[in-house]
C-alpha positions as CSV (number, residue, x, y, z in Angstrom):
1,M,129.8,164.6,95.5
2,A,129.0,164.7,91.8
3,T,127.9,167.9,90.3
4,E,124.3,167.8,89.0
5,T,123.6,168.7,85.4
6,P,121.2,171.4,84.5
7,Q,118.8,168.7,83.1
8,V,118.8,166.9,86.5
9,Q,118.1,170.1,88.3
10,K,115.2,170.9,86.0
11,T,113.7,167.5,86.6
12,E,114.0,167.9,90.4
13,Q,112.5,171.4,90.2
14,H,109.6,170.0,88.1
15,K,109.0,167.2,90.7
16,L,109.0,169.8,93.5
17,V,106.5,172.1,91.6
18,G,104.3,169.1,90.9
19,F,104.3,168.1,94.5
20,T,103.5,171.6,95.6
21,D,100.7,171.9,93.1
22,A,99.2,168.6,94.3
23,A,99.4,169.7,97.9
24,M,97.7,173.1,97.1
25,N,95.0,171.4,95.2
26,A,94.3,168.9,98.0
27,V,94.0,171.6,100.7
28,T,90.4,172.8,101.4
29,G,89.3,176.1,102.9
30,E,88.3,174.3,106.1
31,M,91.8,172.8,106.3
32,V,93.3,176.3,105.9
33,S,91.1,177.7,108.6
34,T,92.0,174.8,111.0
35,I,95.7,175.3,110.3
36,A,95.3,179.1,110.9
37,E,93.5,178.5,114.2
38,T,96.1,176.0,115.3
39,G,98.8,178.6,114.4
40,V,97.1,181.3,116.4
41,K,96.8,178.9,119.4
42,M,100.4,178.0,119.1
43,V,101.4,181.7,119.1
44,E,99.2,182.4,122.1
45,M,100.6,179.5,124.0
46,A,104.2,180.6,123.2
47,D,103.3,184.1,124.4
48,D,102.0,182.6,127.7
49,L,105.1,180.5,128.1
50,L,107.4,183.4,127.4
51,Q,106.3,185.3,130.5
52,P,109.1,186.3,132.9
53,E,107.8,184.0,135.7
54,T,107.6,181.0,133.4
55,L,111.1,181.7,132.0
56,S,112.6,182.0,135.5
57,L,110.9,178.7,136.4
58,L,112.3,177.0,133.3
59,K,115.8,178.3,134.1
60,A,115.6,177.0,137.7
61,L,114.2,173.6,136.7
62,P,117.6,171.9,136.0
63,Q,118.9,172.8,139.5
64,V,115.8,171.4,141.3
65,A,115.0,168.5,138.9
66,E,116.4,165.8,141.3
67,N,114.4,167.2,144.3
68,L,111.3,167.6,142.1
69,E,111.5,164.1,140.9
70,R,111.8,162.7,144.5
71,T,108.9,164.8,145.6
72,L,106.7,163.7,142.7
73,M,107.6,160.1,143.4
74,E,106.6,160.6,147.1
75,V,103.4,162.2,146.1
76,K,102.7,159.3,143.7
77,R,103.3,156.8,146.5
78,M,101.1,158.8,148.8
79,E,98.4,158.8,146.2
80,E,98.7,155.0,145.6
81,T,98.5,154.2,149.3
82,G,95.5,156.5,149.9
83,V,97.4,158.9,152.2
84,L,97.0,161.8,149.8
85,K,93.2,161.3,149.8
86,S,93.1,161.1,153.6
87,L,95.2,164.3,153.8
88,M,92.8,166.1,151.4
89,Q,89.8,164.9,153.5
90,L,91.5,166.1,156.7
91,A,92.2,169.5,155.1
92,D,88.6,169.7,153.9
93,M,87.4,168.9,157.4
94,A,89.7,171.5,159.0
95,A,88.5,174.1,156.5
96,A,84.9,173.2,157.3
97,M,85.6,173.4,161.1
98,K,87.3,176.8,160.6
99,G,84.4,178.1,158.7
100,A,81.9,176.9,161.4
101,M,83.8,178.2,164.4
102,T,82.7,181.5,166.0
103,G,84.8,183.8,168.1
104,P,83.3,182.6,171.4
105,M,83.9,179.0,170.4
106,V,87.6,179.7,169.8
107,T,87.8,181.6,173.1
108,D,86.2,178.8,175.0
109,M,88.6,176.2,173.4
110,V,91.7,178.4,174.2
111,E,90.5,178.8,177.8
112,K,90.1,175.0,178.2
113,A,93.5,174.4,176.6
114,I,95.1,176.9,179.0
115,K,93.4,175.1,182.0
116,G,94.7,171.8,180.6
117,V,98.2,173.1,180.5
118,E,97.9,174.6,184.0
119,L,96.6,171.2,185.3
120,A,99.4,169.3,183.6
121,D,101.9,171.8,185.1
122,S,100.5,171.2,188.5
123,Y,100.7,167.5,188.1
124,V,104.3,167.7,187.0
125,Q,105.2,169.9,190.0
126,L,103.6,167.4,192.3
127,G,105.8,164.7,190.9
128,A,103.0,163.0,188.9
129,I,105.4,161.7,186.2
130,D,107.6,159.9,188.7
131,L,104.6,158.7,190.6
132,V,102.8,157.3,187.5
133,D,106.1,155.7,186.3
134,S,106.5,154.0,189.7
135,M,102.9,152.9,189.8
136,L,103.2,151.4,186.2
137,T,106.4,149.7,187.1
138,A,104.8,148.2,190.2
139,F,101.8,147.1,188.3
140,H,104.0,145.5,185.6
141,H,106.0,143.6,188.2
142,A,102.8,142.4,189.9
143,Q,101.5,141.2,186.5
144,E,104.7,139.3,185.9
145,E,104.7,137.8,189.4
146,T,101.1,136.5,189.2
147,K,101.3,135.3,185.6
148,D,100.3,131.7,185.3
149,K,99.7,131.4,189.1
150,E,96.6,130.5,191.0
151,P,94.9,133.2,193.1
152,L,96.1,133.3,196.8
153,S,94.1,131.2,199.2
154,S,92.5,132.7,202.4
155,M,95.5,131.5,204.4
156,Q,98.0,133.0,202.0
157,L,96.1,136.3,202.1
158,M,96.2,136.3,205.9
159,R,99.9,135.6,205.8
160,A,100.5,138.4,203.2
161,V,98.8,140.9,205.6
162,T,101.5,140.2,208.1
163,Q,104.2,141.4,205.7
164,K,105.4,145.0,206.1
165,E,105.3,145.8,202.4
166,T,101.7,144.6,202.1
167,R,100.6,146.6,205.2
168,E,102.3,149.8,203.8
169,G,100.5,149.3,200.4
170,M,97.2,148.7,202.2
171,T,97.7,151.7,204.4
172,L,98.3,153.9,201.4
173,M,95.3,152.5,199.6
174,I,93.0,153.1,202.6
175,S,94.3,156.7,203.0
176,F,93.7,157.2,199.3
177,L,90.2,155.9,199.5
178,Q,89.5,158.1,202.6
179,N,90.8,161.3,200.9
180,L,89.2,160.7,197.5
181,P,85.6,161.9,198.4
182,K,87.0,165.1,199.9
183,Q,88.8,165.9,196.7
184,L,85.9,164.9,194.5
185,N,83.4,167.1,196.4
186,K,85.4,170.3,196.2
């Protein structure tokens, strides 16, 4: 680098002083007030940011950045598909229901839930799950067997009654129909 001469230094200083004078002459009182207000706001914002909680959050940010990015992308996707809005509506509805519920209402709901659990337990103990599974399997097989077939004629129905499996099924159905009113009228 070449060493500047004193004359070049004076010329540069003169240019700098001229620029500073022009800038000072161009600044109005209103501009100074605006700059001062902006400076005060910046200091207040810096003070808010320099709280211990904010600093600890900023220090933890690099470690959780990847998870935070994935979470934000998922929230964005949920917002774009309308899921987020639906969740917010559901939360609003739950909050409204919670506010509208009284103690007796909650007690009544809990009692009904307990009765429902007791009833389900009784059904399970009676083998209802296996029974329903067997019934659904039999119904499915019957659907498959009769698919695309004509209904049985009177003669075919008479012949079916002579089969042991048909008689067993009919006996079960007749017994069921005879016992149904007794159970319903309890």
